[in-house]
C-alpha positions as a printed NumPy array, in Angstrom:
array([[ 66.865,  10.854, 180.605],
       [ 65.057,  10.93 , 177.367],
       [ 65.074,  14.354, 175.754],
       [ 61.221,  15.113, 174.869],
       [ 61.334,  17.088, 171.385],
       [ 58.083,  18.709, 169.313],
       [ 58.156,  19.399, 165.539],
       [ 55.866,  22.405, 165.489],
       [ 54.602,  22.994, 161.761],
       [ 53.939,  26.194, 160.853],
       [ 52.496,  27.901, 157.834],
       [ 49.843,  30.433, 157.343],
       [ 46.07 ,  29.132, 156.616],
       [ 45.515,  26.988, 153.68 ],
       [ 49.116,  26.418, 153.45 ],
       [ 48.959,  22.674, 152.887],
       [ 50.196,  22.213, 156.826],
       [ 47.004,  19.654, 156.809],
       [ 48.731,  18.043, 153.645],
       [ 52.305,  17.699, 155.677],
       [ 50.983,  16.726, 158.614],
       [ 48.981,  13.507, 157.526],
       [ 52.373,  13.045, 155.658],
       [ 54.749,  13.243, 158.418],
       [ 51.384,  11.185, 160.605],
       [ 52.277,   8.115, 158.063],
       [ 56.248,   8.8  , 158.932],
       [ 55.748,   8.325, 162.655],
       [ 54.746,  11.262, 163.753],
       [ 52.47 ,  11.64 , 166.554],
       [ 49.688,  14.438, 167.025],
       [ 48.045,  12.973, 170.185],
       [ 44.196,  12.659, 170.687],
       [ 41.426,  14.828, 170.624],
       [ 42.012,  16.412, 167.231],
       [ 39.802,  18.603, 164.93 ],
       [ 37.717,  16.47 , 162.346],
       [ 37.916,  16.667, 158.909],
       [ 35.299,  18.841, 157.018],
       [ 34.38 ,  19.673, 153.276],
       [ 37.387,  22.103, 153.083],
       [ 39.571,  20.1  , 155.099],
       [ 38.345,  16.191, 153.455],
       [ 41.245,  14.724, 155.775],
       [ 41.58 ,  16.093, 158.76 ],
       [ 43.382,  19.281, 160.195],
       [ 45.621,  17.681, 163.135],
       [ 45.141,  19.842, 164.981],
       [ 44.303,  19.737, 168.867],
       [ 40.948,  21.309, 169.999],
       [ 42.31 ,  22.394, 172.94 ],
       [ 45.376,  24.312, 171.822],
       [ 42.915,  25.467, 169.211],
       [ 41.015,  26.941, 172.415],
       [ 43.502,  27.922, 173.837],
       [ 44.821,  30.371, 171.23 ],
       [ 41.946,  31.638, 170.077],
       [ 42.085,  32.97 , 174.011],
       [ 45.083,  34.42 , 173.675],
       [ 43.735,  36.355, 170.568],
       [ 40.487,  37.348, 172.402],
       [ 42.17 ,  39.335, 174.933],
       [ 43.48 ,  42.145, 172.424],
       [ 39.892,  42.132, 170.947],
       [ 41.508,  39.801, 168.12 ],
       [ 40.326,  36.879, 166.09 ],
       [ 42.377,  34.789, 163.898],
       [ 41.778,  36.669, 160.812],
       [ 42.616,  40.074, 162.795],
       [ 45.002,  42.083, 160.316],
       [ 46.995,  43.321, 162.578],
       [ 50.522,  42.858, 164.686],
       [ 49.875,  41.797, 168.245],
       [ 51.509,  44.354, 170.045],
       [ 54.923,  44.874, 171.259],
       [ 55.061,  42.794, 174.48 ],
       [ 51.601,  40.543, 174.317],
       [ 53.691,  37.828, 175.462],
       [ 54.12 ,  39.183, 178.921],
       [ 50.456,  40.418, 179.074],
       [ 49.305,  39.151, 182.879],
       [ 46.219,  37.494, 180.963],
       [ 48.805,  35.812, 178.654],
       [ 50.451,  34.92 , 182.035],
       [ 47.708,  33.29 , 183.66 ],
       [ 47.016,  30.924, 180.548],
       [ 50.801,  29.508, 180.648],
       [ 49.358,  26.905, 183.344],
       [ 46.781,  25.867, 181.348],
       [ 49.24 ,  25.493, 178.396],
       [ 51.531,  23.443, 180.178],
       [ 48.789,  21.122, 181.26 ],
       [ 47.738,  19.868, 177.84 ],
       [ 50.972,  19.23 , 176.873],
       [ 51.129,  17.079, 179.702],
       [ 47.535,  15.553, 178.948],
       [ 48.142,  15.012, 174.952],
       [ 51.935,  14.652, 175.028],
       [ 53.364,  13.529, 177.574],
       [ 53.911,   9.851, 176.819],
       [ 55.937,  10.741, 173.38 ],
       [ 59.405,  11.306, 172.865],
       [ 58.31 ,  12.986, 169.839],
       [ 55.386,  14.812, 169.367],
       [ 53.737,  17.216, 166.855],
       [ 51.628,  20.394, 167.01 ],
       [ 50.098,  22.279, 164.51 ],
       [ 47.464,  25.276, 164.48 ],
       [ 48.235,  28.188, 161.894],
       [ 47.477,  30.618, 165.408],
       [ 50.482,  29.227, 165.837],
       [ 52.909,  31.496, 163.411],
       [ 51.579,  34.625, 165.344],
       [ 51.596,  32.899, 168.804],
       [ 55.084,  30.976, 169.527],
       [ 56.841,  32.764, 171.571],
       [ 53.884,  32.078, 174.51 ],
       [ 54.656,  28.28 , 173.308],
       [ 58.582,  28.517, 172.913],
       [ 58.181,  29.974, 176.71 ],
       [ 56.104,  26.659, 177.609],
       [ 58.051,  24.494, 176.005],
       [ 61.259,  25.492, 177.199],
       [ 60.034,  25.68 , 180.452],
       [ 59.105,  21.938, 180.337],
       [ 62.738,  20.958, 178.789],
       [ 61.138,  20.247, 175.534],
       [ 63.224,  20.271, 172.179],
       [ 61.834,  22.573, 169.759],
       [ 61.911,  22.23 , 165.324],
       [ 60.237,  23.665, 163.159],
       [ 58.973,  22.908, 159.914],
       [ 57.126,  25.556, 157.926],
       [ 54.786,  25.05 , 154.737],
       [ 54.923,  27.905, 152.069],
       [ 52.674,  28.573, 149.343],
       [ 52.251,  31.359, 147.035],
       [ 49.464,  34.459, 149.157],
       [ 47.817,  34.574, 145.989],
       [ 46.361,  30.7  , 146.324],
       [ 45.685,  31.266, 149.901],
       [ 43.383,  34.302, 149.037],
       [ 41.549,  32.883, 146.586],
       [ 41.328,  29.989, 148.738],
       [ 40.325,  31.886, 151.866],
       [ 37.748,  34.3  , 149.717],
       [ 35.544,  31.181, 148.881],
       [ 35.983,  29.811, 152.444],
       [ 35.499,  32.584, 154.665],
       [ 34.815,  35.134, 152.393],
       [ 37.453,  36.845, 153.299],
       [ 39.17 ,  39.805, 151.036],
       [ 42.187,  39.613, 149.027],
       [ 43.881,  42.465, 150.491],
       [ 43.177,  41.15 , 153.982],
       [ 44.353,  37.858, 153.273],
       [ 47.707,  39.603, 151.766],
       [ 48.148,  40.839, 154.952],
       [ 47.47 ,  38.015, 157.228],
       [ 49.878,  35.596, 155.053],
       [ 52.843,  38.179, 155.799],
       [ 51.767,  38.771, 159.346],
       [ 52.147,  35.088, 159.695],
       [ 54.94 ,  34.461, 157.748],
       [ 57.145,  37.314, 159.39 ],
       [ 56.066,  36.533, 162.994],
       [ 57.244,  33.096, 162.348],
       [ 60.426,  33.753, 160.46 ],
       [ 61.82 ,  35.949, 163.518],
       [ 60.11 ,  33.429, 166.183],
       [ 62.36 ,  30.161, 164.484],
       [ 65.458,  31.993, 162.838],
       [ 68.436,  30.385, 163.73 ],
       [ 66.652,  27.322, 165.046],
       [ 66.166,  24.004, 163.888],
       [ 64.021,  24.51 , 161.177],
       [ 62.676,  23.757, 157.227],
       [ 61.082,  25.052, 155.129],
       [ 58.731,  23.179, 152.91 ],
       [ 56.989,  24.122, 149.652],
       [ 53.163,  23.664, 148.9  ],
       [ 53.971,  23.   , 145.525],
       [ 56.563,  20.229, 146.591],
       [ 54.104,  18.368, 148.662],
       [ 51.076,  18.21 , 145.499],
       [ 53.602,  17.52 , 143.076],
       [ 53.205,  13.819, 142.743],
       [ 55.984,  13.156, 140.238],
       [ 58.138,  13.656, 143.35 ],
       [ 58.512,  10.212, 144.641],
       [ 59.281,  11.699, 148.211],
       [ 60.238,  14.787, 150.056],
       [ 62.959,  17.403, 149.071],
       [ 66.683,  16.271, 149.859],
       [ 66.986,  19.015, 152.045],
       [ 63.656,  18.229, 153.633],
       [ 64.581,  14.798, 153.832],
       [ 67.654,  15.411, 155.627],
       [ 65.931,  17.536, 158.019],
       [ 63.542,  14.421, 158.933],
       [ 65.865,  11.702, 159.369],
       [ 67.682,  13.792, 161.993],
       [ 64.523,  13.634, 163.903],
       [ 64.256,   9.771, 162.961],
       [ 61.238,  10.255, 160.678],
       [ 61.582,   7.967, 157.743],
       [ 60.145,  10.519, 154.468],
       [ 57.815,   8.889, 152.895],
       [ 56.228,   9.962, 149.175],
       [ 54.017,  12.874, 149.846],
       [ 51.062,  11.523, 147.277],
       [ 50.637,   8.579, 149.973],
       [ 48.602,  10.978, 152.071],
       [ 47.958,  14.166, 149.295],
       [ 46.295,  14.414, 146.597],
       [ 46.764,  16.837, 143.718],
       [ 43.14 ,  16.701, 142.652],
       [ 42.067,  19.012, 146.205],
       [ 44.111,  21.586, 144.736],
       [ 42.111,  24.549, 143.708],
       [ 43.983,  27.279, 142.785],
       [ 47.226,  27.431, 141.593],
       [ 49.167,  31.019, 140.702],
       [ 50.644,  32.372, 137.607],
       [ 52.503,  35.133, 136.151],
       [ 49.109,  36.513, 134.797],
       [ 47.431,  36.252, 138.388],
       [ 50.629,  37.609, 139.706],
       [ 49.7  ,  41.225, 138.787],
       [ 47.341,  41.413, 141.014],
       [ 49.13 ,  40.776, 144.339],
       [ 51.013,  43.546, 145.838],
       [ 54.466,  44.021, 144.866],
       [ 56.074,  44.115, 148.621],
       [ 53.653,  40.868, 149.365],
       [ 55.582,  38.95 , 145.911],
       [ 58.453,  40.464, 147.303],
       [ 58.389,  38.631, 150.518],
       [ 57.541,  35.716, 149.499],
       [ 60.556,  35.514, 146.752],
       [ 62.546,  35.841, 149.479],
       [ 60.685,  33.061, 151.207],
       [ 61.253,  30.62 , 148.257],
       [ 65.237,  31.236, 148.421],
       [ 65.053,  29.678, 151.98 ],
       [ 63.733,  26.764, 150.148],
       [ 66.633,  26.196, 147.859],
       [ 69.756,  24.654, 148.327],
       [ 72.769,  25.882, 149.635],
       [ 70.802,  29.15 , 150.332],
       [ 69.2  ,  28.066, 153.783],
       [ 69.803,  30.675, 156.565],
       [ 71.625,  32.452, 153.94 ],
       [ 72.837,  35.852, 155.422],
       [ 72.241,  38.14 , 152.305],
       [ 68.876,  36.473, 152.124],
       [ 68.181,  37.635, 156.215],
       [ 69.46 ,  41.151, 155.494],
       [ 66.931,  41.216, 152.304],
       [ 64.433,  40.364, 153.966],
       [ 64.618,  42.501, 157.079],
       [ 64.559,  45.507, 154.841],
       [ 61.411,  44.339, 152.778],
       [ 60.362,  43.403, 156.357],
       [ 60.871,  47.247, 157.359],
       [ 59.099,  48.554, 154.113],
       [ 56.513,  46.175, 154.697],
       [ 55.681,  47.788, 157.908],
       [ 56.166,  51.24 , 157.116],
       [ 53.444,  50.327, 154.385],
       [ 51.119,  48.751, 157.354],
       [ 51.348,  51.414, 159.43 ],
       [ 50.279,  53.923, 157.158],
       [ 46.808,  51.978, 157.57 ],
       [ 46.946,  49.946, 161.047],
       [ 48.246,  52.912, 162.754],
       [ 48.038,  52.329, 166.927],
       [ 44.699,  55.243, 166.844],
       [ 43.127,  52.356, 164.224],
       [ 44.046,  49.397, 166.196],
       [ 43.429,  51.075, 169.781],
       [ 39.383,  51.715, 168.294],
       [ 39.538,  48.03 , 166.56 ],
       [ 40.086,  47.272, 169.903],
       [ 38.084,  49.175, 172.08 ],
       [ 35.142,  47.93 , 169.723],
       [ 35.73 ,  44.49 , 170.352],
       [ 35.594,  45.087, 174.018],
       [ 32.617,  46.547, 174.009],
       [ 30.937,  43.622, 171.338],
       [ 32.475,  41.478, 174.194],
       [ 30.836,  43.299, 176.806],
       [ 27.562,  43.194, 174.569],
       [ 27.58 ,  39.675, 174.038],
       [ 28.428,  38.802, 177.851],
       [ 25.167,  40.921, 178.369],
       [ 23.155,  38.953, 175.821],
       [ 24.612,  35.66 , 177.498],
       [ 23.094,  36.991, 180.705],
       [ 20.085,  37.07 , 179.147],
       [ 19.759,  34.383, 177.699],
       [ 18.074,  32.744, 180.751],
       [ 15.464,  35.06 , 181.256],
       [ 14.541,  35.427, 177.902],
       [ 14.656,  31.097, 177.26 ],
       [ 12.413,  31.543, 180.298],
       [  9.712,  34.479, 178.666],
       [  9.882,  32.42 , 175.669],
       [  8.46 ,  29.553, 176.924],
       [  5.717,  31.112, 179.22 ],
       [  5.155,  33.186, 175.572],
       [  5.028,  29.671, 173.909],
       [  3.201,  27.435, 176.86 ],
       [  0.382,  30.794, 176.75 ],
       [ -0.117,  30.863, 172.969],
       [ -0.801,  26.995, 173.244],
       [ -3.516,  27.4  , 175.698],
       [ -4.722,  30.343, 173.232],
       [ -4.896,  27.651, 170.503],
       [ -6.863,  25.455, 172.895],
       [ -8.872,  27.885, 174.119],
       [ -9.884,  29.026, 170.684],
       [-10.305,  25.884, 169.356],
       [-12.901,  25.081, 172.309],
       [-14.547,  28.651, 171.999],
       [-15.466,  27.473, 168.092],
       [-17.001,  24.265, 169.535],
       [-19.165,  25.691, 171.602],
       [-19.672,  28.565, 169.449],
       [-21.402,  25.646, 166.795],
       [-22.872,  23.978, 169.177],
       [-24.96 ,  27.361, 170.535],
       [-25.433,  28.183, 167.002],
       [-26.844,  24.862, 166.374],
       [-29.317,  25.598, 169.774],
       [-29.765,  28.637, 168.535],
       [-31.576,  27.063, 164.71 ],
       [-33.429,  24.931, 166.896],
       [-35.024,  27.265, 169.297],
       [-36.154,  29.537, 166.465],
       [-37.841,  26.468, 165.065],
       [-39.769,  25.71 , 168.292],
       [-40.712,  29.741, 168.319],
       [-42.106,  29.691, 164.732],
       [-43.555,  26.16 , 165.161],
       [-45.363,  27.703, 169.11 ],
       [-46.742,  30.706, 167.222],
       [-48.336,  28.441, 164.349],
       [-50.107,  26.332, 167.241],
       [-51.299,  29.406, 169.489],
       [-53.1  ,  30.252, 166.355],
       [-54.651,  27.126, 165.821],
       [-55.84 ,  26.925, 168.871],
       [-57.38 ,  30.374, 169.452],
       [-59.386,  29.502, 165.738],
       [-60.411,  26.354, 167.341],
       [-62.047,  28.193, 170.543],
       [-63.608,  30.838, 168.365],
       [-65.092,  28.068, 166.62 ],
       [-65.965,  26.073, 170.253],
       [-67.727,  29.3  , 171.577],
       [-69.698,  29.709, 168.669],
       [-71.168,  26.273, 168.785],
       [-71.803,  26.706, 172.102],
       [-73.961,  29.61 , 171.697],
       [-75.698,  28.353, 168.184],
       [-79.649,  27.322, 168.918],
       [-78.545,  23.557, 168.131],
       [-76.279,  23.613, 170.707],
       [-78.623,  24.354, 173.706],
       [-82.309,  22.616, 172.188],
       [-79.465,  19.314, 172.115],
       [-78.632,  19.815, 175.753],
       [-81.344,  17.904, 177.449],
       [-80.199,  15.31 , 174.796],
       [-76.361,  15.325, 175.768],
       [-77.523,  14.604, 179.434],
       [-79.203,  11.507, 178.853],
       [-76.398,  10.06 , 177.08 ],
       [-74.622,  10.824, 180.012],
       [-76.541,   8.681, 182.2  ],
       [-76.85 ,   6.024, 179.039],
       [-74.707,   2.782, 179.862]])
């Protein structure tokens, strides 16, 4: 019986994971169907399964989080009853899209935070897990997310640390390999770095030049000594330790792990000053209230839509009646003018008739009329 394997691509948002996946796909790694399409921020595709993204968003939503919430998930989150209820859905996604592959890839930056959930799923399905982790300078990521999502720099630095700390702890001691964003984007490299190439060969993926898929012209932000001054020192220290994992013979070095744990403890102490339980609980409470409000508004959508349609139809009828009324007014005005003209003519005729009647009466009273009376009678008898 063949053992099915998965290469899980990890990295903070805007770390080059899509470029890495594109290169791996050219090498034969399958990412299945129903993938998130390309857009203006990722012109060559994301290689992220839409149902995996939706499920991951659902997991975060259980705790009132989104992908850019600057808090770590609460301790023991993976055994929350609502999380456990989603395990069957996760298994069905793996069966639906990846059951036909001996080796497949899966990628979504949310996996950095949610990896324990998916490790449980993969273990339950007896799928062997390997990890490839993209590392990019936090300054470059912060600038990229500021442009794309208008996130503040400090918010992104916190997100970066949360993602890297979570994925490192979840993959420590396991089959993993770090790869630098700079290595991916540097077109002077004709192939993957030696350590990455050896890792891929173990998975029977033949390394090919990254530039086959990667376009360095799509890179818009580059960290240097000057702009590093604006990055919090604890974030830079974490980045430099993670950078040590990229070096030959330094991978999984105990000194680096010990140093990293000290920095993580220091970072968590700093973070607790601003993101303590009261703040997180209040944030969660507000998120839950917002969710209830959204559900209420959604339940009113049908009634509101019907009322809007009725109002629209009433408006149409009103406009039709207004047009008819204007036509009637125009006809009525025309008739009124005609009536006024006829009344004027009638008055003139009445005056004329009155004068004619007076003249006729005077003629009948005259002597000449009376004297001519016998002659008029004779004229009546004439043939």
